[in-house]
ROFI-191452 format. One record per residue: residue number from 1; x, y, z of N, C-alpha, C, CB in turn. Coordinates in steps of 0.001 Angstrom, whole numbers. Glycine has a CB too. Layout:
# ROFI-191452
NUM, X, Y, Z, X, Y, Z, X, Y, Z, X, Y, Z
...
# end
This chain:
# ROFI-191452
1, 31717, 54539, 140458, 32315, 53292, 140050, 33587, 52993, 140845, 32615, 53325, 138567
2, 34099, 54017, 141494, 35304, 53823, 142304, 35059, 52766, 143377, 35743, 55153, 142953
3, 33895, 52819, 144006, 33534, 51868, 145053, 33415, 50455, 144486, 32217, 52284, 145723
4, 32742, 50320, 143346, 32522, 49002, 142739, 33846, 48395, 142283, 31548, 49108, 141545
5, 34670, 49187, 141596, 35951, 48663, 141126, 36871, 48310, 142284, 36632, 49673, 140215
6, 36862, 49110, 143334, 37712, 48798, 144494, 37260, 47512, 145171, 37694, 49958, 145506
7, 35949, 47328, 145290, 35419, 46117, 145923, 35731, 44877, 145085, 33900, 46244, 146131
8, 35453, 44949, 143792, 35717, 43798, 142919, 37215, 43522, 142828, 35136, 44040, 141511
9, 38020, 44572, 142733, 39467, 44402, 142672, 40032, 43769, 143932, 40131, 45729, 142434
10, 39522, 44169, 145103, 40024, 43582, 146347, 39628, 42113, 146459, 39498, 44363, 147558
11, 38412, 41778, 146064, 37976, 40378, 146115, 38793, 39520, 145149, 36474, 40268, 145783
12, 39027, 40031, 143938, 39813, 39260, 142967, 41254, 39095, 143421, 39777, 39935, 141598
13, 41822, 40141, 143993, 43198, 40045, 144469, 43312, 39014, 145583, 43694, 41409, 144958
14, 42383, 39029, 146524, 42443, 38093, 147645, 42159, 36671, 147179, 41446, 38499, 148739
15, 41241, 36493, 146238, 41006, 35147, 145704, 42236, 34626, 144961, 39786, 35147, 144767
16, 42907, 35500, 144217, 44148, 35106, 143560, 45223, 34736, 144570, 44645, 36225, 142662
17, 45331, 35520, 145645, 46281, 35197, 146714, 45918, 33885, 147398, 46327, 36328, 147746
18, 44606, 33652, 147576, 44167, 32416, 148212, 44543, 31204, 147360, 42652, 32448, 148452
19, 44272, 31270, 146049, 44620, 30151, 145173, 46125, 29922, 145155, 44108, 30404, 143750
20, 46880, 31001, 145123, 48335, 30900, 145135, 48819, 30256, 146432, 48972, 32288, 144959
21, 48335, 30761, 147564, 48801, 30229, 148855, 48266, 28831, 149111, 48381, 31155, 149995
22, 47044, 28527, 148652, 46483, 27188, 148839, 47349, 26150, 148136, 45035, 27122, 148311
23, 47732, 26446, 146901, 48574, 25510, 146165, 49949, 25399, 146807, 48706, 25943, 144706
24, 50483, 26504, 147267, 51799, 26480, 147900, 51753, 25703, 149209, 52304, 27908, 148148
25, 50713, 25960, 150037, 50595, 25230, 151303, 50338, 23745, 151075, 49475, 25824, 152152
26, 49505, 23425, 150092, 49215, 22003, 149859, 50452, 21274, 149358, 48065, 21842, 148849
27, 51305, 21968, 148634, 52525, 21322, 148167, 53594, 21214, 149235, 53071, 22062, 146998
28, 53636, 22173, 150151, 54713, 22201, 151137, 54326, 21642, 152508, 55190, 23602, 151299
29, 53080, 21785, 152888, 52689, 21371, 154228, 51711, 20199, 154245, 52085, 22531, 154950
30, 50667, 20293, 153460, 49611, 19290, 153547, 50055, 17977, 152930, 48343, 19788, 152862
31, 50887, 18032, 151869, 51353, 16780, 151265, 52374, 16074, 152157, 51965, 17053, 149887
32, 52915, 16778, 153134, 53834, 16187, 154104, 53174, 16193, 155480, 55189, 16958, 154136
33, 52185, 15313, 155700, 51434, 15378, 156959, 52309, 15024, 158158, 50230, 14438, 156903
34, 51937, 15640, 159239, 52626, 15333, 160486, 52055, 14046, 161063, 52496, 16502, 161502
35, 52749, 13437, 161994, 52272, 12216, 162634, 51241, 12588, 163693, 53451, 11410, 163261
36, 49979, 12484, 163298, 48894, 12777, 164222, 48012, 11551, 164354, 48070, 13999, 163750
37, 47078, 11619, 165257, 46175, 10497, 165507, 45281, 10244, 164304, 45322, 10760, 166751
38, 44792, 9008, 164165, 43853, 8719, 163077, 42569, 9548, 163242, 43517, 7203, 163038
39, 42032, 9994, 162139, 40805, 10781, 162159, 41053, 12264, 162310, 39922, 10316, 163263
40, 42271, 12658, 162544, 42563, 14083, 162673, 42892, 14649, 161300, 43732, 14328, 163666
41, 42692, 15926, 161167, 42970, 16598, 159907, 44295, 17331, 160059, 41813, 17580, 159508
42, 45345, 16822, 159415, 46656, 17447, 159613, 46681, 18869, 159058, 47753, 16606, 158947
43, 47303, 19739, 159794, 47486, 21131, 159401, 46166, 21855, 159168, 48327, 21202, 158155
44, 45161, 21530, 159939, 43853, 22182, 159811, 43925, 23654, 160171, 42825, 21488, 160694
45, 44916, 24026, 160940, 45013, 25428, 161350, 45201, 26353, 160145, 46173, 25611, 162334
46, 45829, 25882, 159071, 46002, 26719, 157881, 44654, 27027, 157236, 46931, 26027, 156865
47, 43766, 26043, 157180, 42458, 26266, 156591, 41575, 27111, 157498, 41783, 24942, 156295
48, 41631, 26854, 158779, 40818, 27626, 159723, 41276, 29072, 159750, 40891, 27018, 161136
49, 42568, 29291, 159705, 43100, 30647, 159674, 42655, 31372, 158414, 44625, 30626, 159762
50, 42547, 30660, 157310, 42082, 31258, 156061, 40682, 31818, 156154, 42134, 30250, 154965
51, 39817, 31166, 156940, 38455, 31666, 157107, 38425, 33006, 157829, 37618, 30656, 157867
52, 39396, 33236, 158710, 39455, 34504, 159423, 40189, 35568, 158618, 40128, 34317, 160770
53, 41226, 35149, 157930, 42073, 36114, 157233, 41414, 36641, 155958, 43413, 35480, 156895
54, 40656, 35806, 155253, 40071, 36224, 153976, 39220, 37486, 154097, 39231, 35104, 153407
55, 38242, 37547, 155004, 37454, 38782, 155093, 38277, 39983, 155562, 36286, 38577, 156034
56, 39217, 39741, 156457, 40050, 40848, 156928, 40925, 41400, 155808, 40924, 40395, 158097
57, 41528, 40511, 155024, 42353, 40965, 153913, 41519, 41664, 152845, 43102, 39792, 153303
58, 40304, 41175, 152592, 39412, 41851, 151639, 39125, 43270, 152101, 38092, 41069, 151472
59, 38859, 43439, 153383, 38582, 44764, 153929, 39811, 45663, 153824, 38128, 44657, 155390
60, 40976, 45127, 154166, 42212, 45916, 154101, 42507, 46329, 152659, 43404, 45114, 154682
61, 42416, 45391, 151724, 42681, 45724, 150325, 41628, 46681, 149782, 42725, 44453, 149470
62, 40375, 46527, 150192, 39324, 47444, 149750, 39634, 48863, 150211, 37948, 46994, 150285
63, 40025, 49018, 151457, 40360, 50352, 151982, 41580, 50919, 151264, 40623, 50288, 153506
64, 42601, 50074, 151052, 43789, 50538, 150328, 43454, 50934, 148891, 44866, 49453, 150330
65, 42620, 50150, 148237, 42244, 50476, 146866, 41401, 51744, 146812, 41484, 49313, 146235
66, 40594, 51992, 147804, 39808, 53230, 147842, 40718, 54441, 148065, 38735, 53157, 148955
67, 41658, 54311, 148975, 42546, 55432, 149296, 43484, 55739, 148133, 43360, 55126, 150561
68, 44086, 54692, 147557, 45071, 54872, 146496, 44492, 54569, 145119, 46274, 53989, 146752
69, 43230, 54919, 144899, 42552, 54601, 143646, 43264, 55227, 142441, 41101, 55078, 143701
70, 43718, 56434, 142572, 44381, 57122, 141454, 45799, 56597, 141216, 44427, 58628, 141719
71, 46458, 56124, 142266, 47844, 55673, 142136, 47950, 54212, 141704, 48570, 55866, 143449
72, 46984, 53395, 142106, 46982, 51979, 141742, 46022, 51799, 140571, 46571, 51070, 142962
73, 46400, 50999, 139626, 45582, 50758, 138435, 44479, 49743, 138772, 46465, 50244, 137248
74, 43426, 50199, 139432, 42355, 49304, 139891, 41595, 48709, 138709, 41383, 50057, 140815
75, 41323, 49512, 137700, 40595, 48977, 136542, 41415, 47907, 135825, 40237, 50109, 135563
76, 42721, 48069, 135788, 43579, 47036, 135217, 43571, 45768, 136051, 44995, 47549, 135081
77, 43507, 45932, 137383, 43429, 44772, 138275, 42121, 44027, 138069, 43566, 45205, 139742
78, 41024, 44770, 137931, 39718, 44127, 137750, 39664, 43399, 136402, 38577, 45175, 137842
79, 40090, 44061, 135331, 40043, 43422, 134014, 40965, 42213, 133953, 40423, 44423, 132923
80, 42184, 42355, 134449, 43105, 41213, 134418, 42654, 40113, 135376, 44531, 41664, 134773
81, 41979, 40483, 136462, 41414, 39471, 137351, 40328, 38664, 136660, 40855, 40123, 138606
82, 39476, 39356, 135894, 38444, 38642, 135139, 39080, 37686, 134137, 37519, 39635, 134411
83, 40106, 38159, 133437, 40785, 37310, 132451, 41496, 36153, 133148, 41795, 38138, 131621
84, 42163, 36431, 134257, 42898, 35388, 134979, 41996, 34302, 135526, 43679, 35998, 136108
85, 40873, 34695, 136115, 39963, 33686, 136648, 39223, 32954, 135533, 38964, 34331, 137601
86, 38977, 33631, 134415, 38368, 32956, 133278, 39331, 31889, 132741, 37997, 33977, 132164
87, 40603, 32259, 132572, 41601, 31283, 132116, 41768, 30139, 133110, 42946, 31970, 131888
88, 41800, 30467, 134396, 41920, 29432, 135435, 40751, 28452, 135347, 41975, 30076, 136846
89, 39537, 28971, 135208, 38357, 28108, 135123, 38393, 27245, 133868, 37080, 28948, 135143
90, 38781, 27840, 132753, 38843, 27085, 131507, 39906, 25996, 131573, 39124, 28020, 130335
91, 41102, 26342, 132031, 42187, 25365, 132059, 41945, 24247, 133060, 43487, 26052, 132378
92, 41352, 24559, 134218, 41067, 23491, 135178, 39903, 22625, 134722, 40766, 24079, 136552
93, 39038, 23138, 133848, 37973, 22319, 133283, 38531, 21355, 132249, 36890, 23200, 132657
94, 39476, 21828, 131449, 40048, 20993, 130396, 41006, 19954, 130963, 40767, 21856, 129371
95, 41911, 20387, 131834, 42878, 19459, 132424, 43218, 19940, 133831, 44171, 19347, 131543
96, 43785, 19061, 134597, 44098, 19392, 135982, 45606, 19492, 136163, 43506, 18342, 136943
97, 46037, 20633, 136644, 47454, 20834, 136925, 47575, 21825, 138073, 48221, 21340, 135661
98, 48464, 21571, 139015, 48598, 22506, 140136, 49185, 23850, 139731, 49456, 21896, 141207
99, 49807, 23934, 138582, 50393, 25203, 138150, 49316, 26231, 137813, 51297, 24982, 136939
100, 48108, 25776, 137481, 47028, 26700, 137130, 46607, 27567, 138317, 45827, 25923, 136608
101, 46863, 27117, 139533, 46466, 27884, 140706, 47273, 29170, 140853, 46617, 27039, 141952
102, 48434, 29235, 140218, 49253, 30446, 140261, 48816, 31466, 139213, 50720, 30094, 140059
103, 48083, 31035, 138210, 47753, 31867, 137059, 46969, 33139, 137404, 46968, 31060, 136085
104, 45880, 33089, 138197, 45137, 34326, 138440, 45972, 35432, 139080, 43959, 34035, 139313
105, 46771, 35100, 140066, 47572, 36128, 140730, 48628, 36700, 139789, 48242, 35555, 141983
106, 49234, 35850, 138977, 50232, 36332, 138019, 49596, 37279, 137013, 50896, 35153, 137289
107, 48418, 36920, 136505, 47731, 37775, 135534, 47280, 39084, 136191, 46516, 37035, 134926
108, 46834, 39037, 137433, 46428, 40259, 138137, 47614, 41201, 138313, 45817, 39915, 139511
109, 48745, 40675, 138711, 49933, 41520, 138900, 50390, 42103, 137563, 51082, 40709, 139552
110, 50409, 41284, 136521, 50792, 41798, 135204, 49800, 42847, 134709, 50889, 40651, 134192
111, 48524, 42605, 134918, 47507, 43560, 134478, 47567, 44874, 135214, 46151, 42970, 134642
112, 47971, 44846, 136473, 48087, 46090, 137237, 49144, 47001, 136634, 48426, 45792, 138703
113, 50172, 46422, 136013, 51241, 47232, 135439, 51086, 47468, 133934, 52563, 46576, 135708
114, 50460, 46525, 133223, 50446, 46606, 131767, 49151, 47162, 131175, 50695, 45257, 131204
115, 48016, 46980, 131845, 46731, 47406, 131290, 46473, 48850, 131702, 45572, 46476, 131769
116, 46303, 49717, 130728, 46012, 51128, 130984, 44733, 51507, 130257, 47193, 52039, 130535
117, 43952, 52357, 130887, 42713, 52825, 130288, 42808, 54312, 130040, 41507, 52500, 131180
118, 42310, 54720, 128888, 42250, 56133, 128556, 40785, 56555, 128597, 42892, 56422, 127154
119, 40545, 57763, 128976, 39187, 58280, 128964, 38401, 57875, 130192, 38474, 57815, 127736
120, 37098, 57781, 129992, 36190, 57567, 131112, 36134, 56122, 131589, 34822, 58010, 130733
121, 36595, 55199, 130776, 36530, 53800, 131163, 35160, 53196, 130957, 36930, 53648, 132589
122, 34391, 53786, 130059, 33053, 53271, 129800, 33117, 51864, 129202, 32291, 54215, 128860
123, 34158, 51579, 128437, 34311, 50235, 127878, 34504, 49220, 128997, 35502, 50182, 126894
124, 35208, 49608, 130041, 35412, 48715, 131188, 34095, 48440, 131901, 36428, 49323, 132173
125, 33284, 49479, 132069, 31983, 49300, 132722, 31103, 48337, 131930, 31271, 50654, 132883
126, 31081, 48503, 130623, 30273, 47627, 129785, 30848, 46212, 129727, 30163, 48202, 128380
127, 32161, 46082, 129782, 32779, 44754, 129810, 32386, 44020, 131082, 34314, 44861, 129706
128, 32435, 44723, 132191, 32037, 44133, 133470, 30560, 43733, 133446, 32304, 45120, 134625
129, 29727, 44599, 132913, 28292, 44282, 132812, 28063, 43110, 131853, 27494, 45523, 132337
130, 28826, 43067, 130762, 28682, 41972, 129797, 29084, 40629, 130375, 29508, 42255, 128566
131, 30180, 40590, 131110, 30595, 39315, 131701, 29600, 38855, 132750, 31990, 39437, 132321
132, 29080, 39780, 133541, 28082, 39405, 134546, 26803, 38899, 133882, 27764, 40601, 135461
133, 26365, 39589, 132835, 25165, 39152, 132118, 25399, 37812, 131428, 24740, 40209, 131087
134, 26575, 37619, 130851, 26892, 36342, 130201, 26881, 35193, 131176, 28240, 36415, 129524
135, 27461, 35416, 132356, 27451, 34362, 133376, 26023, 34050, 133807, 28297, 34778, 134597
136, 25227, 35079, 134077, 23864, 34861, 134558, 23007, 34163, 133513, 23225, 36185, 134951
137, 23072, 34621, 132279, 22261, 34021, 131217, 22686, 32577, 130955, 22373, 34849, 129923
138, 23982, 32334, 130871, 24461, 30967, 130624, 24100, 30042, 131779, 25980, 30961, 130404
139, 24247, 30531, 133003, 23910, 29730, 134176, 22428, 29367, 134156, 24262, 30489, 135475
140, 21570, 30335, 133850, 20133, 30061, 133796, 19776, 29117, 132656, 19358, 31360, 133647
141, 20445, 29231, 131518, 20195, 28315, 130393, 20561, 26888, 130781, 20997, 28749, 129142
142, 21719, 26706, 131413, 22143, 25357, 131810, 21186, 24780, 132846, 23581, 25380, 132370
143, 20790, 25582, 133818, 19844, 25106, 134841, 18505, 24749, 134196, 19639, 26181, 135946
144, 18022, 25586, 133266, 16741, 25305, 132596, 16827, 24029, 131757, 16328, 26495, 131703
145, 17917, 23864, 131025, 18072, 22647, 130217, 18151, 21398, 131086, 19321, 22747, 129346
146, 18831, 21507, 132213, 18917, 20359, 133110, 17564, 20079, 133763, 19988, 20598, 134185
147, 16780, 21105, 134031, 15450, 20890, 134597, 14527, 20238, 133569, 14850, 22222, 135086
148, 14636, 20658, 132309, 13819, 20063, 131249, 14196, 18598, 131036, 13983, 20850, 129935
149, 15487, 18276, 131110, 15964, 16908, 130926, 15787, 16057, 132179, 17420, 16921, 130522
150, 15291, 16658, 133217, 15101, 15985, 134500, 16426, 15452, 135052, 14095, 14839, 134352
151, 17484, 16209, 134844, 18792, 15827, 135368, 19324, 16870, 136350, 19786, 15633, 134221
152, 18440, 17701, 136853, 18850, 18757, 137776, 18965, 18167, 139182, 17839, 19950, 137752
153, 20171, 17816, 139538, 20414, 17272, 140871, 21113, 18285, 141763, 21243, 15997, 140781
154, 21792, 19248, 141142, 22516, 20260, 141902, 22577, 21534, 141076, 23946, 19771, 142278
155, 22504, 22661, 141771, 22619, 23942, 141084, 24071, 24352, 140866, 21897, 25016, 141869
156, 25010, 23643, 141450, 26400, 24067, 141416, 27311, 23118, 140656, 26903, 24224, 142802
157, 26965, 21859, 140552, 27823, 20908, 139840, 27457, 20917, 138366, 27687, 19474, 140430
158, 28416, 21272, 137523, 28214, 21257, 136086, 29191, 20270, 135472, 28393, 22671, 135478
159, 28749, 19620, 134386, 29645, 18781, 133602, 30675, 19677, 132916, 28853, 17931, 132557
160, 31804, 19116, 132492, 32801, 19943, 131795, 32245, 20650, 130558, 33978, 19087, 131390
161, 31380, 19987, 129809, 30811, 20644, 128620, 29925, 21827, 129015, 29996, 19632, 127785
162, 29205, 21693, 130128, 28371, 22799, 130596, 29225, 23954, 131120, 27412, 22314, 131690
163, 30332, 23628, 131781, 31245, 24677, 132246, 31854, 25428, 131068, 32359, 24076, 133121
164, 32234, 24690, 130034, 32811, 25337, 128855, 31765, 26211, 128166, 33363, 24281, 127870
165, 30508, 25775, 128137, 29437, 26600, 127579, 29299, 27897, 128363, 28105, 25834, 127583
166, 29303, 27815, 129687, 29191, 29014, 130522, 30385, 29930, 130292, 29087, 28633, 132014
167, 31582, 29371, 130231, 32772, 30189, 130000, 32752, 30831, 128615, 34033, 29344, 130164
168, 32258, 30109, 127616, 32151, 30684, 126271, 31150, 31831, 126244, 31743, 29607, 125259
169, 30032, 31680, 126940, 29037, 32754, 127004, 29601, 33980, 127731, 27756, 32259, 127711
170, 30371, 33747, 128783, 31003, 34862, 129496, 31947, 35607, 128553, 31773, 34353, 130749
171, 32724, 34860, 127775, 33649, 35478, 126833, 32895, 36274, 125766, 34530, 34409, 126174
172, 31865, 35692, 125183, 31112, 36356, 124114, 30438, 37623, 124648, 30052, 35394, 123512
173, 29786, 37521, 125801, 29100, 38686, 126351, 30102, 39743, 126835, 28180, 38261, 127505
174, 31245, 39319, 127347, 32266, 40275, 127759, 32818, 41052, 126577, 33392, 39564, 128477
175, 33088, 40359, 125473, 33569, 41037, 124266, 32483, 41949, 123702, 34011, 40006, 123199
176, 31234, 41480, 123711, 30134, 42324, 123235, 29998, 43579, 124109, 28805, 41526, 123231
177, 30126, 43424, 125413, 30067, 44582, 126308, 31201, 45551, 126048, 30102, 44133, 127757
178, 32392, 45027, 125799, 33534, 45883, 125502, 33306, 46652, 124201, 34822, 45048, 125410
179, 32775, 45970, 123169, 32494, 46641, 121901, 31419, 47708, 122055, 32066, 45626, 120852
180, 30381, 47417, 122821, 29333, 48411, 123069, 29909, 49616, 123809, 28173, 47789, 123879
181, 30742, 49364, 124796, 31358, 50459, 125546, 32259, 51317, 124680, 32149, 49913, 126707
182, 33032, 50687, 123806, 33885, 51465, 122892, 33053, 52283, 121930, 34819, 50542, 122110
183, 31964, 51692, 121431, 31095, 52406, 120488, 30449, 53609, 121176, 30004, 51457, 119921
184, 29960, 53413, 122401, 29345, 54519, 123134, 30368, 55593, 123462, 28689, 54012, 124418
185, 31588, 55191, 123767, 32640, 56153, 124071, 33007, 56962, 122815, 33887, 55426, 124632
186, 33052, 56306, 121645, 33348, 57014, 120403, 32222, 57962, 120043, 33586, 56026, 119264
187, 30975, 57534, 120243, 29838, 58406, 119958, 29845, 59625, 120870, 28523, 57640, 120114
188, 30234, 59430, 122118, 30263, 60530, 123049, 31374, 61511, 122715, 30425, 60017, 124455
189, 32491, 61000, 122170, 33613, 61870, 121787, 33279, 62723, 120574, 34856, 61035, 121499
190, 32355, 62274, 119718, 32007, 63031, 118524, 31266, 64316, 118867, 31165, 62181, 117593
191, 30497, 64306, 119956, 29675, 65474, 120280, 30398, 66453, 121118, 28431, 65071, 120972
# end
């Protein structure tokens, strides 16, 4: 699980950094365009550079998380990353505010210091499996309902009510996975 947690933790950290830097750059650079010719995309170099830097930073953070797995709270980063991105998705679905783009990175940093796991971390494994299963099942339900209603125009665009349904299913399945993991961990401790 060290490999899986390091990979997921590095991706969540870089996505949180991307959202943070995207909002910061859009507020400081993109909203103040330079005088360029019509039809040009001002400050395109920031976006193009992001395409190169994202995979490199993911690789660097993955290697760092693998090397310093015992010293860095990777499971706390993964759990807080899931919570941070869930909150970000929920809040941006309900209302739009640029401050929400800072939320995932803040929650990841706080979770790295505040969230501690005791024991084998089986509850974390089940929580991760529950959130993944909740997302997959909810996504398939929404796609099936849209296909039945003959309103399936895109596999990626969801109405706000459909997004909230998917987020609610992720929450329910994540909590169920956490409860199953705790129950299995308690049963294992009895023997």
